[in-house]
FINU-808428 format. One record per residue (C-alpha): residue number from 1; residue in one letter; chain; x, y, z. Coordinates in Angstrom, 1 decimal, always signed. Each point is the difference from the previous one (the first is absolute). Layout:
<r><seq>NUM</seq><type>A</type><mol>A</mol><x>X</x><y>Y</y><z>Z</z></r>
...
//
This chain:
<r><seq>1</seq><type>M</type><mol>A</mol><x>+148.1</x><y>+149.5</y><z>+35.8</z></r>
<r><seq>2</seq><type>R</type><mol>A</mol><x>-0.3</x><y>+3.7</y><z>-0.4</z></r>
<r><seq>3</seq><type>F</type><mol>A</mol><x>-2.3</x><y>-0.5</y><z>-3.0</z></r>
<r><seq>4</seq><type>M</type><mol>A</mol><x>-2.2</x><y>-2.3</y><z>+2.0</z></r>
<r><seq>5</seq><type>R</type><mol>A</mol><x>-0.4</x><y>+2.5</y><z>+2.8</z></r>
<r><seq>6</seq><type>T</type><mol>A</mol><x>-0.8</x><y>+2.8</y><z>-2.5</z></r>
<r><seq>7</seq><type>A</type><mol>A</mol><x>-2.5</x><y>-2.2</y><z>-1.8</z></r>
<r><seq>8</seq><type>A</type><mol>A</mol><x>-1.7</x><y>-1.0</y><z>+3.2</z></r>
<r><seq>9</seq><type>L</type><mol>A</mol><x>-0.1</x><y>+3.6</y><z>+1.2</z></r>
<r><seq>10</seq><type>L</type><mol>A</mol><x>-1.5</x><y>+1.1</y><z>-3.3</z></r>
<r><seq>11</seq><type>M</type><mol>A</mol><x>-2.6</x><y>-2.8</y><z>+0.0</z></r>
<r><seq>12</seq><type>S</type><mol>A</mol><x>-1.0</x><y>+1.0</y><z>+3.6</z></r>
<r><seq>13</seq><type>A</type><mol>A</mol><x>-0.5</x><y>+3.6</y><z>-1.0</z></r>
<r><seq>14</seq><type>V</type><mol>A</mol><x>-2.2</x><y>-1.0</y><z>-3.0</z></r>
<r><seq>15</seq><type>L</type><mol>A</mol><x>-2.1</x><y>-2.3</y><z>+2.3</z></r>
<r><seq>16</seq><type>L</type><mol>A</mol><x>-0.3</x><y>+2.7</y><z>+2.6</z></r>
<r><seq>17</seq><type>Q</type><mol>A</mol><x>-1.1</x><y>+2.5</y><z>-2.6</z></r>
<r><seq>18</seq><type>A</type><mol>A</mol><x>-2.6</x><y>-2.4</y><z>-1.3</z></r>
<r><seq>19</seq><type>V</type><mol>A</mol><x>-1.4</x><y>-0.6</y><z>+3.5</z></r>
<r><seq>20</seq><type>V</type><mol>A</mol><x>-0.2</x><y>+3.8</y><z>+0.7</z></r>
<r><seq>21</seq><type>L</type><mol>A</mol><x>-1.7</x><y>+0.7</y><z>-3.3</z></r>
<r><seq>22</seq><type>Q</type><mol>A</mol><x>-2.5</x><y>-2.9</y><z>+0.6</z></r>
<r><seq>23</seq><type>A</type><mol>A</mol><x>-0.7</x><y>+1.4</y><z>+3.5</z></r>
<r><seq>24</seq><type>A</type><mol>A</mol><x>-0.8</x><y>+3.4</y><z>-1.5</z></r>
<r><seq>25</seq><type>V</type><mol>A</mol><x>-2.8</x><y>-1.3</y><z>-2.2</z></r>
<r><seq>26</seq><type>P</type><mol>A</mol><x>-3.3</x><y>+1.0</y><z>+1.7</z></r>
<r><seq>27</seq><type>P</type><mol>A</mol><x>-2.2</x><y>-2.9</y><z>+0.9</z></r>
<r><seq>28</seq><type>I</type><mol>A</mol><x>-3.1</x><y>-0.9</y><z>-2.2</z></r>
<r><seq>29</seq><type>P</type><mol>A</mol><x>-2.8</x><y>+0.3</y><z>+0.8</z></r>
<r><seq>30</seq><type>R</type><mol>A</mol><x>+0.1</x><y>+3.2</y><z>+2.1</z></r>
<r><seq>31</seq><type>H</type><mol>A</mol><x>-2.1</x><y>+3.0</y><z>+0.6</z></r>
<r><seq>32</seq><type>A</type><mol>A</mol><x>+0.6</x><y>+2.7</y><z>-2.7</z></r>
<r><seq>33</seq><type>P</type><mol>A</mol><x>+1.5</x><y>+3.1</y><z>+1.6</z></r>
<r><seq>34</seq><type>E</type><mol>A</mol><x>-1.4</x><y>+3.4</y><z>-0.8</z></r>
<r><seq>35</seq><type>F</type><mol>A</mol><x>+1.4</x><y>+1.7</y><z>-3.1</z></r>
<r><seq>36</seq><type>V</type><mol>A</mol><x>-0.6</x><y>+3.4</y><z>-1.4</z></r>
<r><seq>37</seq><type>I</type><mol>A</mol><x>-0.4</x><y>+0.3</y><z>-3.7</z></r>
<r><seq>38</seq><type>H</type><mol>A</mol><x>+0.5</x><y>+3.5</y><z>-1.5</z></r>
<r><seq>39</seq><type>F</type><mol>A</mol><x>-1.6</x><y>+1.1</y><z>-3.2</z></r>
<r><seq>40</seq><type>P</type><mol>A</mol><x>+1.1</x><y>+2.7</y><z>-2.5</z></r>
<r><seq>41</seq><type>D</type><mol>A</mol><x>-3.1</x><y>+2.1</y><z>+0.7</z></r>
<r><seq>42</seq><type>G</type><mol>A</mol><x>+1.3</x><y>+0.5</y><z>+3.6</z></r>
<r><seq>43</seq><type>S</type><mol>A</mol><x>-2.4</x><y>-2.5</y><z>+1.6</z></r>
<r><seq>44</seq><type>Q</type><mol>A</mol><x>+1.0</x><y>-3.0</y><z>+1.9</z></r>
<r><seq>45</seq><type>S</type><mol>A</mol><x>-1.6</x><y>-3.3</y><z>+0.9</z></r>
<r><seq>46</seq><type>L</type><mol>A</mol><x>+0.6</x><y>-2.5</y><z>+2.8</z></r>
<r><seq>47</seq><type>L</type><mol>A</mol><x>+0.4</x><y>-3.6</y><z>-1.0</z></r>
<r><seq>48</seq><type>S</type><mol>A</mol><x>-2.5</x><y>-1.0</y><z>+2.8</z></r>
<r><seq>49</seq><type>S</type><mol>A</mol><x>-2.7</x><y>+1.9</y><z>-1.9</z></r>
<r><seq>50</seq><type>Y</type><mol>A</mol><x>+0.0</x><y>-2.9</y><z>-2.5</z></r>
<r><seq>51</seq><type>R</type><mol>A</mol><x>-0.8</x><y>-2.6</y><z>+2.7</z></r>
<r><seq>52</seq><type>G</type><mol>A</mol><x>-2.7</x><y>-2.4</y><z>-1.2</z></r>
<r><seq>53</seq><type>K</type><mol>A</mol><x>+1.5</x><y>-0.2</y><z>-3.4</z></r>
<r><seq>54</seq><type>V</type><mol>A</mol><x>+2.7</x><y>-2.3</y><z>-1.4</z></r>
<r><seq>55</seq><type>V</type><mol>A</mol><x>+2.9</x><y>+2.3</y><z>-0.5</z></r>
<r><seq>56</seq><type>A</type><mol>A</mol><x>+3.0</x><y>-0.5</y><z>-2.2</z></r>
<r><seq>57</seq><type>L</type><mol>A</mol><x>+2.5</x><y>+2.7</y><z>+1.2</z></r>
<r><seq>58</seq><type>L</type><mol>A</mol><x>+2.5</x><y>+0.5</y><z>-2.8</z></r>
<r><seq>59</seq><type>F</type><mol>A</mol><x>+3.2</x><y>+1.9</y><z>+0.8</z></r>
<r><seq>60</seq><type>V</type><mol>A</mol><x>+1.3</x><y>+1.1</y><z>-3.3</z></r>
<r><seq>61</seq><type>Y</type><mol>A</mol><x>+2.5</x><y>+2.2</y><z>-1.9</z></r>
<r><seq>62</seq><type>T</type><mol>A</mol><x>-1.7</x><y>+2.1</y><z>-2.6</z></r>
<r><seq>63</seq><type>T</type><mol>A</mol><x>+3.1</x><y>-0.4</y><z>-2.2</z></r>
<r><seq>64</seq><type>C</type><mol>A</mol><x>+0.1</x><y>-3.9</y><z>+0.3</z></r>
<r><seq>65</seq><type>V</type><mol>A</mol><x>-1.2</x><y>-1.9</y><z>-3.1</z></r>
<r><seq>66</seq><type>H</type><mol>A</mol><x>-1.0</x><y>-3.0</y><z>+2.2</z></r>
<r><seq>67</seq><type>C</type><mol>A</mol><x>-2.1</x><y>+2.3</y><z>+2.3</z></r>
<r><seq>68</seq><type>Q</type><mol>A</mol><x>-1.6</x><y>+1.7</y><z>-3.0</z></r>
<r><seq>69</seq><type>H</type><mol>A</mol><x>-1.0</x><y>-3.4</y><z>-1.4</z></r>
<r><seq>70</seq><type>T</type><mol>A</mol><x>-1.2</x><y>-1.2</y><z>+3.4</z></r>
<r><seq>71</seq><type>S</type><mol>A</mol><x>-2.2</x><y>+3.1</y><z>+0.4</z></r>
<r><seq>72</seq><type>Q</type><mol>A</mol><x>-1.5</x><y>-0.6</y><z>-3.4</z></r>
<r><seq>73</seq><type>V</type><mol>A</mol><x>-0.8</x><y>-3.6</y><z>+0.9</z></r>
<r><seq>74</seq><type>F</type><mol>A</mol><x>-1.5</x><y>+1.1</y><z>+3.3</z></r>
<r><seq>75</seq><type>T</type><mol>A</mol><x>-2.2</x><y>+2.5</y><z>-1.9</z></r>
<r><seq>76</seq><type>K</type><mol>A</mol><x>-1.4</x><y>-3.0</y><z>-1.9</z></r>
<r><seq>77</seq><type>L</type><mol>A</mol><x>-0.5</x><y>-2.0</y><z>+3.3</z></r>
<r><seq>78</seq><type>T</type><mol>A</mol><x>-1.8</x><y>+3.0</y><z>+1.5</z></r>
<r><seq>79</seq><type>A</type><mol>A</mol><x>-2.5</x><y>+0.0</y><z>-2.9</z></r>
<r><seq>80</seq><type>E</type><mol>A</mol><x>-0.5</x><y>-3.7</y><z>+0.6</z></r>
<r><seq>81</seq><type>Y</type><mol>A</mol><x>-0.1</x><y>-0.2</y><z>+3.8</z></r>
<r><seq>82</seq><type>G</type><mol>A</mol><x>-0.6</x><y>+3.5</y><z>+1.3</z></r>
<r><seq>83</seq><type>A</type><mol>A</mol><x>-3.7</x><y>-0.3</y><z>+0.3</z></r>
<r><seq>84</seq><type>R</type><mol>A</mol><x>+0.5</x><y>-3.0</y><z>+2.3</z></r>
<r><seq>85</seq><type>G</type><mol>A</mol><x>+2.2</x><y>+1.9</y><z>+2.4</z></r>
<r><seq>86</seq><type>F</type><mol>A</mol><x>+3.5</x><y>+0.0</y><z>-1.5</z></r>
<r><seq>87</seq><type>Q</type><mol>A</mol><x>+2.0</x><y>+3.2</y><z>+0.4</z></r>
<r><seq>88</seq><type>P</type><mol>A</mol><x>+3.5</x><y>+0.4</y><z>-1.3</z></r>
<r><seq>89</seq><type>I</type><mol>A</mol><x>+2.0</x><y>+3.1</y><z>+1.1</z></r>
<r><seq>90</seq><type>D</type><mol>A</mol><x>+3.3</x><y>+1.2</y><z>-1.5</z></r>
<r><seq>91</seq><type>V</type><mol>A</mol><x>+2.4</x><y>+1.9</y><z>+2.2</z></r>
<r><seq>92</seq><type>A</type><mol>A</mol><x>+2.9</x><y>+1.4</y><z>-2.0</z></r>
<r><seq>93</seq><type>F</type><mol>A</mol><x>+3.1</x><y>+0.5</y><z>+2.0</z></r>
<r><seq>94</seq><type>N</type><mol>A</mol><x>+2.8</x><y>+0.8</y><z>-2.5</z></r>
<r><seq>95</seq><type>D</type><mol>A</mol><x>+1.8</x><y>+3.3</y><z>+0.4</z></r>
<r><seq>96</seq><type>M</type><mol>A</mol><x>-2.3</x><y>+2.9</y><z>-0.8</z></r>
<r><seq>97</seq><type>S</type><mol>A</mol><x>-2.9</x><y>-2.4</y><z>-0.6</z></r>
<r><seq>98</seq><type>N</type><mol>A</mol><x>-2.5</x><y>+2.7</y><z>+1.0</z></r>
<r><seq>99</seq><type>L</type><mol>A</mol><x>+0.9</x><y>+1.8</y><z>-3.2</z></r>
<r><seq>100</seq><type>F</type><mol>A</mol><x>-0.5</x><y>-3.2</y><z>-2.2</z></r>
<r><seq>101</seq><type>V</type><mol>A</mol><x>-3.2</x><y>-1.5</y><z>+1.3</z></r>
<r><seq>102</seq><type>K</type><mol>A</mol><x>-2.5</x><y>+1.9</y><z>-2.2</z></r>
<r><seq>103</seq><type>D</type><mol>A</mol><x>+1.9</x><y>-0.8</y><z>-3.2</z></r>
<r><seq>104</seq><type>F</type><mol>A</mol><x>+0.5</x><y>-3.6</y><z>+1.1</z></r>
<r><seq>105</seq><type>V</type><mol>A</mol><x>-3.8</x><y>-0.4</y><z>+0.5</z></r>
<r><seq>106</seq><type>K</type><mol>A</mol><x>-0.8</x><y>+1.7</y><z>-3.3</z></r>
<r><seq>107</seq><type>E</type><mol>A</mol><x>+2.7</x><y>-1.7</y><z>-2.1</z></r>
<r><seq>108</seq><type>F</type><mol>A</mol><x>-0.8</x><y>-3.6</y><z>+1.2</z></r>
<r><seq>109</seq><type>G</type><mol>A</mol><x>-3.8</x><y>+0.4</y><z>+0.3</z></r>
<r><seq>110</seq><type>I</type><mol>A</mol><x>-0.1</x><y>-0.9</y><z>+3.7</z></r>
<r><seq>111</seq><type>T</type><mol>A</mol><x>-3.6</x><y>+0.1</y><z>+1.3</z></r>
<r><seq>112</seq><type>Y</type><mol>A</mol><x>+0.6</x><y>-0.5</y><z>+3.8</z></r>
<r><seq>113</seq><type>P</type><mol>A</mol><x>+1.6</x><y>+2.2</y><z>+2.6</z></r>
<r><seq>114</seq><type>V</type><mol>A</mol><x>+3.6</x><y>+0.9</y><z>-0.5</z></r>
<r><seq>115</seq><type>G</type><mol>A</mol><x>+1.8</x><y>+2.0</y><z>+2.7</z></r>
<r><seq>116</seq><type>F</type><mol>A</mol><x>+3.5</x><y>+0.5</y><z>+1.2</z></r>
<r><seq>117</seq><type>S</type><mol>A</mol><x>+2.1</x><y>-0.1</y><z>+3.1</z></r>
<r><seq>118</seq><type>P</type><mol>A</mol><x>+3.6</x><y>+0.7</y><z>+1.0</z></r>
<r><seq>119</seq><type>K</type><mol>A</mol><x>+2.3</x><y>-3.0</y><z>-0.1</z></r>
<r><seq>120</seq><type>E</type><mol>A</mol><x>+0.6</x><y>-0.4</y><z>+3.7</z></r>
<r><seq>121</seq><type>P</type><mol>A</mol><x>-3.6</x><y>-0.6</y><z>+1.1</z></r>
<r><seq>122</seq><type>V</type><mol>A</mol><x>-0.4</x><y>-2.5</y><z>-2.8</z></r>
<r><seq>123</seq><type>L</type><mol>A</mol><x>+3.1</x><y>-2.0</y><z>+0.9</z></r>
<r><seq>124</seq><type>D</type><mol>A</mol><x>-1.0</x><y>+0.1</y><z>+3.6</z></r>
<r><seq>125</seq><type>Y</type><mol>A</mol><x>-3.5</x><y>-1.3</y><z>-0.9</z></r>
<r><seq>126</seq><type>L</type><mol>A</mol><x>+1.5</x><y>-2.8</y><z>-2.0</z></r>
<r><seq>127</seq><type>G</type><mol>A</mol><x>+2.6</x><y>-0.9</y><z>+2.7</z></r>
<r><seq>128</seq><type>I</type><mol>A</mol><x>+2.9</x><y>+0.7</y><z>-2.3</z></r>
<r><seq>129</seq><type>P</type><mol>A</mol><x>+3.0</x><y>+1.7</y><z>+1.6</z></r>
<r><seq>130</seq><type>V</type><mol>A</mol><x>+1.0</x><y>+3.2</y><z>-1.9</z></r>
<r><seq>131</seq><type>Y</type><mol>A</mol><x>+3.4</x><y>-1.4</y><z>-0.8</z></r>
<r><seq>132</seq><type>D</type><mol>A</mol><x>-1.4</x><y>-3.3</y><z>-1.6</z></r>
<r><seq>133</seq><type>R</type><mol>A</mol><x>-0.5</x><y>-0.6</y><z>-3.6</z></r>
<r><seq>134</seq><type>Y</type><mol>A</mol><x>-3.6</x><y>-0.6</y><z>-1.3</z></r>
<r><seq>135</seq><type>V</type><mol>A</mol><x>-1.9</x><y>-0.3</y><z>-3.2</z></r>
<r><seq>136</seq><type>V</type><mol>A</mol><x>-3.2</x><y>+1.7</y><z>-1.2</z></r>
<r><seq>137</seq><type>P</type><mol>A</mol><x>-2.8</x><y>-0.5</y><z>-0.1</z></r>
<r><seq>138</seq><type>Q</type><mol>A</mol><x>-0.5</x><y>-1.1</y><z>+3.6</z></r>
<r><seq>139</seq><type>I</type><mol>A</mol><x>-3.6</x><y>-1.3</y><z>+0.4</z></r>
<r><seq>140</seq><type>V</type><mol>A</mol><x>-1.7</x><y>-0.4</y><z>+3.4</z></r>
<r><seq>141</seq><type>W</type><mol>A</mol><x>-3.3</x><y>-1.9</y><z>+0.0</z></r>
<r><seq>142</seq><type>I</type><mol>A</mol><x>-2.4</x><y>+1.0</y><z>+2.8</z></r>
<r><seq>143</seq><type>D</type><mol>A</mol><x>-3.2</x><y>-1.9</y><z>+0.8</z></r>
<r><seq>144</seq><type>R</type><mol>A</mol><x>-3.4</x><y>+1.6</y><z>+0.9</z></r>
<r><seq>145</seq><type>K</type><mol>A</mol><x>+0.8</x><y>-0.1</y><z>+3.7</z></r>
<r><seq>146</seq><type>G</type><mol>A</mol><x>+3.2</x><y>+2.0</y><z>-0.5</z></r>
<r><seq>147</seq><type>N</type><mol>A</mol><x>+2.5</x><y>-2.8</y><z>+0.2</z></r>
<r><seq>148</seq><type>I</type><mol>A</mol><x>+3.1</x><y>-0.3</y><z>-2.2</z></r>
<r><seq>149</seq><type>R</type><mol>A</mol><x>-0.3</x><y>-3.4</y><z>-1.7</z></r>
<r><seq>150</seq><type>S</type><mol>A</mol><x>+2.8</x><y>+0.1</y><z>-2.5</z></r>
<r><seq>151</seq><type>Q</type><mol>A</mol><x>+3.0</x><y>+2.3</y><z>-0.7</z></r>
<r><seq>152</seq><type>T</type><mol>A</mol><x>+2.6</x><y>+0.0</y><z>-2.7</z></r>
<r><seq>153</seq><type>P</type><mol>A</mol><x>+3.4</x><y>-0.7</y><z>+1.5</z></r>
<r><seq>154</seq><type>A</type><mol>A</mol><x>+2.5</x><y>+2.9</y><z>-0.2</z></r>
<r><seq>155</seq><type>L</type><mol>A</mol><x>+1.9</x><y>-1.6</y><z>-2.9</z></r>
<r><seq>156</seq><type>G</type><mol>A</mol><x>-3.2</x><y>-1.2</y><z>-1.7</z></r>
<r><seq>157</seq><type>D</type><mol>A</mol><x>-1.4</x><y>-3.4</y><z>-0.9</z></r>
<r><seq>158</seq><type>P</type><mol>A</mol><x>-1.0</x><y>-0.6</y><z>-3.6</z></r>
<r><seq>159</seq><type>E</type><mol>A</mol><x>-2.9</x><y>-2.3</y><z>+1.1</z></r>
<r><seq>160</seq><type>L</type><mol>A</mol><x>-1.5</x><y>+2.9</y><z>+2.1</z></r>
<r><seq>161</seq><type>L</type><mol>A</mol><x>+0.2</x><y>+2.4</y><z>-3.0</z></r>
<r><seq>162</seq><type>K</type><mol>A</mol><x>-2.1</x><y>-2.0</y><z>-2.4</z></r>
<r><seq>163</seq><type>E</type><mol>A</mol><x>-3.6</x><y>+0.8</y><z>-1.0</z></r>
<r><seq>164</seq><type>S</type><mol>A</mol><x>-1.0</x><y>-3.5</y><z>+0.9</z></r>
<r><seq>165</seq><type>Y</type><mol>A</mol><x>+1.1</x><y>+0.5</y><z>+3.6</z></r>
<r><seq>166</seq><type>W</type><mol>A</mol><x>-1.7</x><y>+3.4</y><z>+0.2</z></r>
<r><seq>167</seq><type>R</type><mol>A</mol><x>-3.3</x><y>-1.6</y><z>-1.2</z></r>
<r><seq>168</seq><type>E</type><mol>A</mol><x>+0.4</x><y>-2.8</y><z>+2.5</z></r>
<r><seq>169</seq><type>M</type><mol>A</mol><x>+0.5</x><y>+2.5</y><z>+2.8</z></r>
<r><seq>170</seq><type>I</type><mol>A</mol><x>-3.0</x><y>+2.1</y><z>-1.1</z></r>
<r><seq>171</seq><type>E</type><mol>A</mol><x>-2.3</x><y>-2.9</y><z>-0.3</z></r>
<r><seq>172</seq><type>T</type><mol>A</mol><x>+1.1</x><y>-1.7</y><z>+3.2</z></r>
<r><seq>173</seq><type>L</type><mol>A</mol><x>-0.3</x><y>+3.2</y><z>+2.1</z></r>
<r><seq>174</seq><type>L</type><mol>A</mol><x>-3.3</x><y>+1.1</y><z>-1.6</z></r>
<r><seq>175</seq><type>K</type><mol>A</mol><x>-1.6</x><y>-3.3</y><z>+1.0</z></r>
<r><seq>176</seq><type>E</type><mol>A</mol><x>+0.7</x><y>+0.8</y><z>+3.7</z></r>
<r><seq>177</seq><type>P</type><mol>A</mol><x>-2.5</x><y>+2.1</y><z>+2.0</z></r>
<r><seq>178</seq><type>A</type><mol>A</mol><x>+1.2</x><y>+3.2</y><z>+1.5</z></r>
<r><seq>179</seq><type>E</type><mol>A</mol><x>-0.5</x><y>-1.4</y><z>+3.5</z></r>
<r><seq>180</seq><type>S</type><mol>A</mol><x>+0.6</x><y>-3.7</y><z>+0.5</z></r>
<r><seq>181</seq><type>A</type><mol>A</mol><x>+0.7</x><y>-2.2</y><z>+3.0</z></r>
<r><seq>182</seq><type>K</type><mol>A</mol><x>+1.9</x><y>-2.4</y><z>-2.2</z></r>
<r><seq>183</seq><type>K</type><mol>A</mol><x>+3.8</x><y>+0.3</y><z>-0.2</z></r>
<r><seq>184</seq><type>P</type><mol>A</mol><x>+1.2</x><y>+1.5</y><z>-3.3</z></r>
<r><seq>185</seq><type>A</type><mol>A</mol><x>+2.0</x><y>-1.9</y><z>-2.6</z></r>
<r><seq>186</seq><type>V</type><mol>A</mol><x>+3.5</x><y>+1.2</y><z>-0.2</z></r>
<r><seq>187</seq><type>H</type><mol>A</mol><x>+1.9</x><y>+0.8</y><z>-3.2</z></r>
<r><seq>188</seq><type>K</type><mol>A</mol><x>+3.6</x><y>+0.5</y><z>+1.0</z></r>
<r><seq>189</seq><type>A</type><mol>A</mol><x>+2.4</x><y>+1.9</y><z>-2.2</z></r>
<r><seq>190</seq><type>T</type><mol>A</mol><x>+2.6</x><y>-2.7</y><z>+0.4</z></r>
<r><seq>191</seq><type>S</type><mol>A</mol><x>-2.3</x><y>-2.9</y><z>-1.1</z></r>
<r><seq>192</seq><type>A</type><mol>A</mol><x>-2.0</x><y>+0.9</y><z>-3.1</z></r>
<r><seq>193</seq><type>K</type><mol>A</mol><x>-2.1</x><y>-2.6</y><z>-1.7</z></r>
<r><seq>194</seq><type>K</type><mol>A</mol><x>+1.4</x><y>-0.7</y><z>-3.4</z></r>
<r><seq>195</seq><type>T</type><mol>A</mol><x>-2.4</x><y>-0.1</y><z>-2.9</z></r>
//
């Protein structure tokens, strides 16, 4: 009997935690909040200054092998889609990332803007509590009108971290005009299309 109560209590706690974590996931689509990107030269840029472009906002660790590879792939995608209005932006947020950004860009041949930010504003932007676990890279897709259309879940989703998905997002969002009366298609982080 005692075992049954303990098991029921444990199961209730797990279910409650799952409900709380699900409720914490920001809704998609939603307006992209403002975000300040700092650059090693001392300048800064507002995310809103890229409105009118399809933006892939990549939150990375400069020391992460997956982030390094992802940034190299996005460099290739920039060469292919940049002239049509695609703009990736890396924001490094690992400890002391401001010191590593220049070498990160040089070593991995990144050809698009790479800045940095303290960890707290990044996690706040992503809707991830500071005490929660998360994986990197975290990728947020923003349409030309400034709406978040897809976001990597905190613990990742392999389907959203594939080049085929990135190409699908770029091509889909580039087809849409900057101002449209039509309701945008939604690509939810929790229901990625498998290829």
